[in-house]
C-alpha positions as CSV (number, residue, x, y, z in Angstrom):
1,X,98.1,70.2,119.4
2,X,100.6,69.2,116.7
3,X,100.8,65.5,116.0
4,X,104.0,63.4,116.5
5,X,103.9,62.7,112.8
6,X,104.0,66.4,111.9
7,X,106.9,66.9,114.3
8,X,108.7,63.9,112.8
9,X,108.3,65.1,109.3
10,X,109.5,68.6,110.2
11,X,112.5,67.2,111.9
12,X,113.3,64.9,109.0
13,X,113.0,67.8,106.5
14,X,115.3,69.9,108.6
15,X,117.9,67.2,108.8
16,X,117.8,66.7,105.0
17,X,118.1,70.3,104.2
18,X,120.6,71.5,106.8
19,X,123.7,70.0,105.3
20,X,123.2,71.6,101.8
21,X,122.1,74.9,103.2
22,X,124.9,75.3,105.6
23,X,127.4,74.2,103.0
24,X,126.0,76.7,100.5
25,X,125.6,79.8,102.7
26,X,128.6,82.0,103.0
27,X,129.3,83.9,106.2
28,X,127.1,87.0,106.1
29,X,127.7,90.6,107.2
30,X,131.2,90.0,108.2
31,X,130.3,87.3,110.8
32,X,133.1,85.1,112.1
33,X,132.8,81.4,112.7
34,X,132.7,82.1,116.4
35,X,129.5,84.1,116.3
36,X,127.9,87.4,115.3
37,X,129.7,89.7,117.7
38,X,131.6,91.3,114.8
39,X,128.5,92.2,112.9
40,X,126.4,94.3,115.3
41,X,126.0,97.0,112.6
42,X,124.6,94.5,110.1
43,X,121.6,92.3,109.7
44,X,120.6,89.5,107.3
45,X,116.9,89.1,106.6
46,X,115.5,85.9,104.9
47,X,112.5,86.3,102.6
48,X,110.7,83.8,100.5
49,X,110.2,85.7,97.3
50,X,112.3,88.1,95.3
51,X,110.7,91.4,94.5
52,X,109.5,91.8,90.9
53,X,110.8,95.4,90.9
54,X,112.4,98.1,93.1
55,X,110.3,100.7,91.3
56,X,107.4,101.6,93.6
57,X,104.9,102.1,90.8
58,X,105.7,99.0,88.7
59,X,104.2,96.3,91.0
60,X,101.6,95.6,93.6
61,X,103.3,92.8,95.5
62,X,104.1,92.3,99.2
63,X,107.7,91.3,98.3
64,X,108.2,94.5,96.5
65,X,106.6,96.5,99.3
66,X,109.3,95.3,101.7
67,X,112.0,96.8,99.5
68,X,110.1,100.0,98.7
69,X,109.5,100.7,102.4
70,X,113.3,100.8,102.8
71,X,114.2,103.1,100.0
72,X,111.2,105.4,99.5
73,X,108.8,107.4,101.8
74,X,105.1,108.2,101.4
75,X,103.3,111.3,102.5
76,X,101.4,109.2,105.1
77,X,101.9,105.8,106.6
78,X,99.7,103.5,108.7
79,X,100.2,103.4,112.5
80,X,99.9,100.4,114.8
81,X,96.1,100.7,114.6
82,X,96.1,100.9,110.8
83,X,95.2,104.6,110.9
84,X,97.0,107.0,108.5
85,X,99.5,109.2,110.2
86,X,101.7,112.0,108.6
87,X,105.1,110.8,107.3
88,X,106.6,113.3,104.9
89,X,103.8,115.7,105.7
90,X,104.1,118.1,108.7
91,X,100.5,119.5,108.7
92,X,97.3,119.0,106.7
93,X,93.8,120.3,106.5
94,X,90.6,119.4,104.7
95,X,89.7,122.9,103.3
96,X,86.4,121.8,101.7
97,X,84.7,118.7,100.4
98,X,87.2,118.2,97.6
99,X,90.2,120.2,98.6
100,X,93.0,119.2,101.0
101,X,96.0,121.3,101.9
102,X,99.3,119.8,103.0
103,X,102.6,121.2,104.2
104,X,105.8,119.1,103.9
105,X,108.4,118.6,106.6
106,X,111.4,120.9,106.2
107,X,114.8,119.7,105.1
108,X,113.8,116.2,103.9
109,X,116.6,114.9,101.6
110,X,116.6,112.4,98.8
111,X,119.5,109.9,98.7
112,X,121.3,112.2,96.1
113,X,121.3,115.1,98.5
114,X,118.5,117.1,96.9
115,X,115.7,118.5,99.1
116,X,112.1,117.4,98.9
117,X,109.7,120.0,97.5
118,X,106.0,120.3,96.6
119,X,107.0,120.0,92.9
120,X,108.4,116.5,93.7
121,X,105.0,115.5,95.1
122,X,103.1,116.8,92.1
123,X,105.4,115.1,89.6
124,X,105.3,111.8,91.6
125,X,101.6,111.5,91.9
126,X,101.0,112.6,88.3
127,X,103.4,110.0,87.1
128,X,102.1,107.2,89.4
129,X,98.6,107.7,87.9
130,X,100.0,106.4,84.6
131,X,100.9,103.0,86.0
132,X,98.2,100.3,85.6
133,X,99.7,98.2,88.4
134,X,98.8,100.7,91.1
135,X,96.7,103.5,89.7
136,X,93.6,102.3,91.6
137,X,95.3,104.0,94.6
138,X,95.3,107.4,92.7
139,X,91.6,107.5,91.8
140,X,91.0,109.7,94.8
141,X,93.4,112.3,93.4
142,X,92.0,114.5,90.6
143,X,94.9,117.0,90.6
144,X,97.8,118.3,92.6
145,X,98.4,122.1,92.9
146,X,101.7,123.6,94.1
147,X,101.2,126.6,96.4
148,X,104.8,127.2,97.3
149,X,108.0,125.2,97.9
150,X,106.6,123.2,100.8
151,X,102.8,123.5,100.4
152,X,100.5,121.8,98.0
153,X,96.8,121.1,97.4
154,X,95.2,117.8,96.4
155,X,91.9,118.1,94.7
156,X,89.6,115.1,94.7
157,X,86.8,114.4,92.2
158,X,84.3,113.8,95.0
159,X,84.5,113.9,98.8
160,X,87.0,111.1,99.6
161,X,86.9,108.7,102.5
162,X,90.1,107.0,101.3
163,X,92.6,109.8,100.3
164,X,94.8,109.6,103.4
165,X,94.9,105.8,103.2
166,X,95.8,106.0,99.5
167,X,98.7,108.3,100.3
168,X,100.1,105.5,102.6
169,X,100.4,103.1,99.7
170,X,103.8,102.5,98.1
171,X,102.2,103.3,94.7
172,X,102.2,107.0,95.9
173,X,105.8,107.0,97.1
174,X,107.4,110.4,96.5
175,X,110.3,110.5,94.0
176,X,112.5,113.3,92.7
177,X,111.0,115.4,89.9
178,X,114.4,116.0,88.5
179,X,115.1,112.2,88.3
180,X,111.7,111.5,86.8
181,X,112.3,114.2,84.1
182,X,115.7,112.7,83.4
183,X,114.3,109.3,82.8
184,X,115.9,107.6,85.8
185,X,115.3,103.8,86.1
186,X,114.0,103.5,89.6
187,X,114.2,99.8,89.4
188,X,118.0,99.9,88.9
189,X,118.5,103.1,90.8
190,X,115.8,103.4,93.6
191,X,116.6,106.9,94.8
192,X,114.1,108.1,97.4
193,X,113.9,109.6,100.9
194,X,113.7,106.3,102.8
195,X,115.9,105.0,105.6
196,X,118.1,102.8,103.4
197,X,120.0,103.1,100.1
198,X,120.5,100.3,97.6
199,X,124.0,98.9,97.4
200,X,123.6,96.0,95.1
201,X,120.8,93.7,93.8
202,X,122.2,90.2,93.0
203,X,119.2,88.9,91.1
204,X,117.9,85.6,92.4
205,X,120.2,85.7,95.5
206,X,120.0,88.9,97.6
207,X,119.5,92.6,97.8
208,X,122.0,94.7,99.9
209,X,121.3,98.1,101.5
210,X,123.2,100.6,103.6
211,X,121.8,103.2,106.0
212,X,120.9,106.6,104.7
213,X,122.6,108.8,107.3
214,X,120.5,111.9,106.4
215,X,117.2,110.1,106.8
216,X,114.6,112.7,108.0
217,X,113.6,110.6,111.0
218,X,117.1,109.8,112.1
219,X,119.8,107.5,110.8
220,X,119.0,103.8,111.2
221,X,120.9,101.9,113.9
222,X,121.6,99.0,111.6
223,X,124.1,100.2,109.0
224,X,124.1,97.3,106.6
225,X,121.1,95.2,105.7
226,X,120.9,92.2,103.4
227,X,117.7,90.6,102.2
228,X,118.5,86.9,101.4
229,X,116.1,85.1,99.1
230,X,115.4,81.6,100.4
231,X,112.3,80.2,98.8
232,X,112.0,77.0,101.0
233,X,110.4,77.6,104.4
234,X,112.4,75.0,106.3
235,X,115.6,76.3,104.8
236,X,114.8,79.8,106.2
237,X,114.3,78.2,109.6
238,X,117.6,76.3,109.5
239,X,119.5,79.4,108.3
240,X,118.0,81.3,111.3
241,X,119.0,78.6,113.8
242,X,122.5,78.4,112.3
243,X,123.0,82.1,112.6
244,X,123.3,82.5,108.8
245,X,120.4,85.0,108.9
246,X,119.1,87.1,111.8
247,X,115.5,87.6,110.8
248,X,112.9,85.6,108.9
249,X,110.0,87.4,107.3
250,X,107.8,84.5,106.2
251,X,108.0,81.9,108.9
252,X,107.4,78.3,107.9
253,X,104.3,77.3,109.8
254,X,105.5,73.8,110.6
255,X,108.6,75.3,112.3
256,X,106.8,77.9,114.5
257,X,106.7,75.7,117.6
258,X,110.4,74.8,117.2
259,X,111.4,78.4,116.9
260,X,109.2,79.4,119.9
261,X,111.0,76.8,122.0
262,X,114.5,78.1,121.1
263,X,115.7,80.6,123.8
264,X,118.0,82.2,121.2
265,X,115.2,83.2,118.9
266,X,112.0,85.2,119.2
267,X,108.7,84.4,117.4
268,X,106.4,87.4,116.9
269,X,102.8,86.8,116.0
270,X,100.1,89.3,115.1
271,X,96.6,89.0,113.7
272,X,96.6,90.2,110.2
273,X,94.4,91.8,107.6
274,X,95.9,89.9,104.6
275,X,93.7,87.2,103.2
276,X,94.2,84.3,100.9
277,X,91.8,82.8,98.4
278,X,91.6,80.2,95.7
279,X,91.3,82.8,92.8
280,X,89.1,81.7,90.0
281,X,89.4,83.2,86.6
282,X,85.8,84.3,85.9
283,X,86.5,84.5,82.2
284,X,87.4,80.8,81.8
285,X,84.8,78.3,80.6
286,X,83.0,76.7,83.6
287,X,84.4,79.2,86.0
288,X,82.3,81.9,84.3
289,X,79.3,80.1,85.8
290,X,78.4,81.5,89.3
291,X,76.9,78.1,90.3
292,X,80.2,76.3,89.5
293,X,82.1,78.9,91.6
294,X,79.7,78.2,94.5
295,X,80.2,74.5,94.1
296,X,84.0,74.9,94.3
297,X,83.7,77.1,97.3
298,X,81.4,74.7,99.2
299,X,83.6,71.7,98.3
300,X,86.7,73.1,100.0
301,X,87.4,72.0,103.6
302,X,89.0,75.2,104.8
303,X,89.9,73.9,108.2
304,X,91.9,71.1,106.6
305,X,93.5,73.6,104.3
306,X,94.6,75.7,107.4
307,X,95.8,72.6,109.2
308,X,98.0,71.3,106.3
309,X,99.2,74.6,104.9
310,X,99.5,76.7,108.0
311,X,99.8,74.2,110.8
312,X,96.6,75.7,112.3
313,X,98.1,79.2,112.4
314,X,95.3,81.2,110.7
315,X,91.6,81.9,110.7
316,X,89.3,80.3,108.2
317,X,87.5,82.8,106.0
318,X,84.1,82.4,104.3
319,X,83.4,86.0,103.3
320,X,84.8,87.5,100.2
321,X,86.1,90.3,102.4
322,X,88.4,90.3,105.5
323,X,87.0,89.8,108.9
324,X,87.2,92.8,111.3
325,X,87.0,95.5,108.6
326,X,84.2,98.0,108.2
327,X,81.4,96.4,106.2
328,X,82.5,92.8,106.4
329,X,79.7,90.2,106.7
330,X,79.1,86.5,106.2
331,X,75.6,87.1,104.6
332,X,75.2,84.9,101.5
333,X,78.6,83.3,102.2
334,X,79.2,79.6,101.5
335,X,80.2,77.0,104.1
336,X,81.9,73.7,103.7
337,X,79.2,71.2,102.6
338,X,80.1,68.6,99.9
339,X,76.4,67.7,99.3
340,X,75.5,71.3,98.8
341,X,78.5,71.6,96.5
342,X,77.2,68.7,94.4
343,X,73.8,70.5,94.3
344,X,75.4,73.7,93.0
345,X,77.3,71.7,90.4
346,X,74.1,70.1,89.2
347,X,72.3,73.4,89.1
348,X,75.1,74.8,86.9
349,X,74.4,72.4,84.1
350,X,78.1,72.1,83.6
351,X,79.8,68.7,83.4
352,X,82.5,68.8,86.1
353,X,84.7,66.6,83.9
354,X,84.7,69.4,81.3
355,X,86.3,72.0,83.6
356,X,90.0,72.3,82.8
357,X,91.6,73.7,85.9
358,X,95.2,73.9,87.2
359,X,96.0,75.6,90.5
360,X,99.2,77.7,90.3
361,X,101.2,78.5,93.5
362,X,104.2,80.6,94.3
363,X,105.5,78.9,97.5
364,X,105.4,75.8,99.7
365,X,102.5,77.0,101.8
366,X,100.3,77.6,98.8
367,X,101.3,74.3,97.3
368,X,100.3,72.4,100.4
369,X,96.9,74.3,100.4
370,X,96.5,73.4,96.7
371,X,97.0,69.7,97.4
372,X,94.1,69.7,99.9
373,X,91.9,71.7,97.5
374,X,92.8,69.2,94.7
375,X,91.5,66.3,96.8
376,X,88.4,68.3,97.8
377,X,87.4,69.1,94.2
378,X,87.9,65.5,93.1
379,X,84.9,64.7,95.4
380,X,82.6,66.7,93.1
381,X,84.1,65.5,89.9
382,X,86.6,68.3,89.1
383,X,90.1,67.1,88.3
384,X,92.8,69.8,88.7
385,X,96.6,69.9,88.6
386,X,99.0,72.0,90.7
387,X,101.8,74.1,89.3
388,X,104.4,75.8,91.5
389,X,106.3,78.8,90.0
390,X,108.5,81.7,91.0
391,X,106.8,84.9,92.2
392,X,107.6,87.0,89.1
393,X,106.1,84.4,86.8
394,X,103.1,83.9,89.1
395,X,102.4,87.6,89.1
396,X,102.7,87.9,85.4
397,X,100.3,85.1,84.5
398,X,97.7,86.0,87.1
399,X,97.8,89.7,86.2
400,X,97.4,88.8,82.5
401,X,94.6,86.4,83.1
402,X,96.6,83.5,81.6
403,X,95.5,81.0,84.2
404,X,92.4,79.1,85.5
405,X,92.9,79.0,89.3
406,X,95.6,80.2,91.7
407,X,96.2,80.6,95.4
408,X,96.9,84.2,96.1
409,X,95.9,87.0,98.4
410,X,95.7,90.7,99.1
411,X,96.6,92.9,101.9
412,X,95.0,96.2,102.7
413,X,94.4,98.3,105.8
414,X,91.1,99.7,104.7
415,X,88.0,98.1,103.2
416,X,87.3,100.5,100.3
417,X,90.9,100.1,99.1
418,X,90.6,96.4,99.4
419,X,87.4,96.3,97.3
420,X,88.8,98.7,94.7
421,X,91.9,96.6,94.3
422,X,90.3,93.1,94.3
423,X,86.8,93.5,92.7
424,X,86.4,96.6,90.5
425,X,86.4,96.5,86.8
426,X,89.1,99.2,86.6
427,X,91.5,96.9,88.5
428,X,91.4,94.1,85.9
429,X,94.9,93.7,84.4
430,X,96.2,94.8,87.8
431,X,95.2,93.4,91.2
432,X,91.7,92.2,90.2
433,X,93.1,88.8,89.1
434,X,89.7,87.0,89.0
435,X,88.8,89.4,86.3
436,X,85.4,89.8,88.0
437,X,83.2,92.7,86.6
438,X,79.9,93.9,87.9
439,X,78.6,97.5,87.2
440,X,76.4,97.4,90.3
441,X,79.4,96.5,92.5
442,X,81.6,99.2,90.8
443,X,78.9,101.8,91.5
444,X,78.4,100.8,95.2
445,X,82.2,100.8,95.8
446,X,82.5,104.3,94.2
447,X,79.7,105.6,96.3
448,X,81.3,104.2,99.5
449,X,84.6,105.8,98.5
450,X,83.0,109.2,98.3
451,X,80.9,108.8,101.5
452,X,82.7,110.4,104.4
453,X,80.0,109.6,107.0
454,X,81.1,106.4,108.7
455,X,77.6,104.9,109.3
456,X,76.4,105.6,105.8
457,X,79.6,104.2,104.3
458,X,79.4,101.0,106.5
459,X,75.9,100.3,105.2
460,X,77.1,100.6,101.6
461,X,80.0,98.3,102.3
462,X,77.7,95.7,103.9
463,X,75.7,95.7,100.7
464,X,78.8,95.2,98.6
465,X,80.1,92.3,100.7
466,X,76.8,90.5,100.7
467,X,76.6,90.9,96.9
468,X,80.1,89.6,96.5
469,X,79.4,86.6,98.6
470,X,76.3,86.0,96.4
471,X,78.4,86.3,93.2
472,X,81.3,84.3,94.6
473,X,84.1,85.5,92.3
474,X,86.6,83.4,94.3
475,X,86.8,80.9,97.1
476,X,88.0,82.5,100.4
477,X,90.5,80.3,102.3
478,X,92.1,82.0,105.3
479,X,92.9,85.3,107.1
480,X,96.5,85.2,108.2
481,X,98.4,85.5,111.4
482,X,101.6,87.3,110.7
483,X,104.6,85.5,112.0
484,X,108.1,86.9,112.1
485,X,111.1,85.2,113.7
486,X,114.4,86.7,114.7
487,X,117.6,86.6,116.8
488,X,116.6,87.3,120.4
489,X,119.4,89.9,120.6
490,X,117.5,92.2,118.2
491,X,115.2,94.9,119.7
492,X,112.7,97.4,118.4
493,X,110.8,94.9,116.3
494,X,107.1,95.9,116.0
495,X,104.5,94.8,113.6
496,X,101.0,96.0,112.8
497,X,98.0,94.1,111.3
498,X,99.1,95.0,107.8
499,X,102.4,93.3,108.4
500,X,104.4,96.5,108.4
501,X,107.7,96.6,110.3
502,X,109.8,99.8,110.7
503,X,113.2,98.1,110.0
504,X,114.9,101.4,110.6
505,X,113.9,101.1,114.3
506,X,115.5,97.7,114.7
507,X,118.9,97.5,116.5
508,X,121.1,95.0,118.3
509,X,121.0,94.9,122.1
510,X,124.1,96.4,123.7
C-alpha cells in the first residue's frame, strides 16, 4: 500500500508542474479547446527520451526502437509469446544445418514506391554487419545468397539457435538497396516498408509521422502520429490527464495509481523481460576487482530501490540474467547483506575510500534508484556522486566506457541474444557497457548459440549464468513491469513482454 506521504508528494509535484506544462503545450493534432473530437485521425504519444537516431543500424536503444518500428520492417518479428513469426517473409525452410531458404511476401513497397526484392535483403544485412552498435545480431549470418527476385538463402557459420530471433531485431531492418548504394542518410530520411512515414523531426521536441497508405499489412487507422518528448514523468502524466497527449509510453510509477483511478484513462501492465542493473565499468580501478563488485552488489537494498524508484512496481533481481528465460538461475548470486558486503570489501584488499565512483542516470526513475544506492554504498565506505544526463549523452559515455557506474538496462526476447549483447567481448564498445571480458564465457555463449537441441542449450546457459553470477560484472536491480497509459477511447492496444506495441493497430473508438 502506498503511504499518505507518497501520495501527498505526488500531488504536490503535479500541482507545481501543471501550470507550466499546460501553459507551454500547444493544442496538438488539431484538437480544439472543447475536446479531441476533431482529431480522431491523430494521436499524440509522450515519451521520456529522444531517439539517438532514426537510422536502424546506428543505435541499440529502446527509444530508437520505438521510432524504427514505425518506419521500417524486419523479416521476422516477435509475437505475444516472444516467438519469432514471419513479417516480410511469406515462407521459410531450414534446408540443412547451416542453410535457410526464405521467400518474401509479394508486392511489399518501400515508402518511395519501389518494390521489395531479395537484393534489398542481401544489401541490408551485409551493410548492417558493418555497424558496431548492432552487429552482434548479425553473427548468425555468414552470407546471403539471392536465388531470384523474391527468394534468398541465409548461410550460417554453424547451426544457429538464434537466427530467427536475430532477424526480428531492428538492427536487421530491411532497407532499399538503391538508397543504400546512393548514400541515403537514413537518419534524416528513414525510408522503409513500415506503417508510418516521417514528416518532421523537431529535435529536442517531437517527431511527426503520417500513415503509409500502401503498408503491406494494411493502412494504419491513425493517420497522423506525433511523439512528444517529455523527460519528466509527472509532466507526462499531467499532459495525459489534460488531454495534451493521448498515450504515455513510460508511465511515472508514482502516478500509476492515480491513472488507474481515472475513468477516462487506461493503465496497461505486463510483466517484462527488460532488466535494469547498476552497471560497473570493469576496467576502472577498484571496480576491476571481483570482490569489490560483490561487495557493492551485496550492499544494495534492492527492495528499497524498487520502492523508491518504481513505487513497488517491479521484481527484484539477483541473477545477472532475466528471470523466466531459458538458463536463468540464482546459483552463486548475491543477496542483500551489509555484513557480507563488508567481508567482500575486506577480502578485496581495496580501501573503499579510494574508489572514485559516480552513478550516471538518464531519467528521474534511475536518479531515484541512484540515491538509494548512494546511501547503501556509504554504509561500506564507498562515497559516490550522481549525475543525470540526456539519453544521447548517456549512451555515448557508457558505450565509450567513459564512466565508472551507471544505471541502465537491456531488453531481449531470447537468452542467447541477451548474453551476446551484454557480456561477450565482441560487444564491448557496443552494448557490453561493463566492458566485461571472459574467454570462457565467450566460448560457452558461442556454443549455446550453435546448439539447436533445447535441453543441451539450456544446460550450457545454466553454466553461463552461474559463472556470471560468480564473476558479478554488475549489480542486478530489477526486472520491470511494463506500464503504458492512454486515453480510454483508444482501442487495439496490445503489449508483449518485450514491450512491443503494434501502433499501426491502434484506433479511436467510433
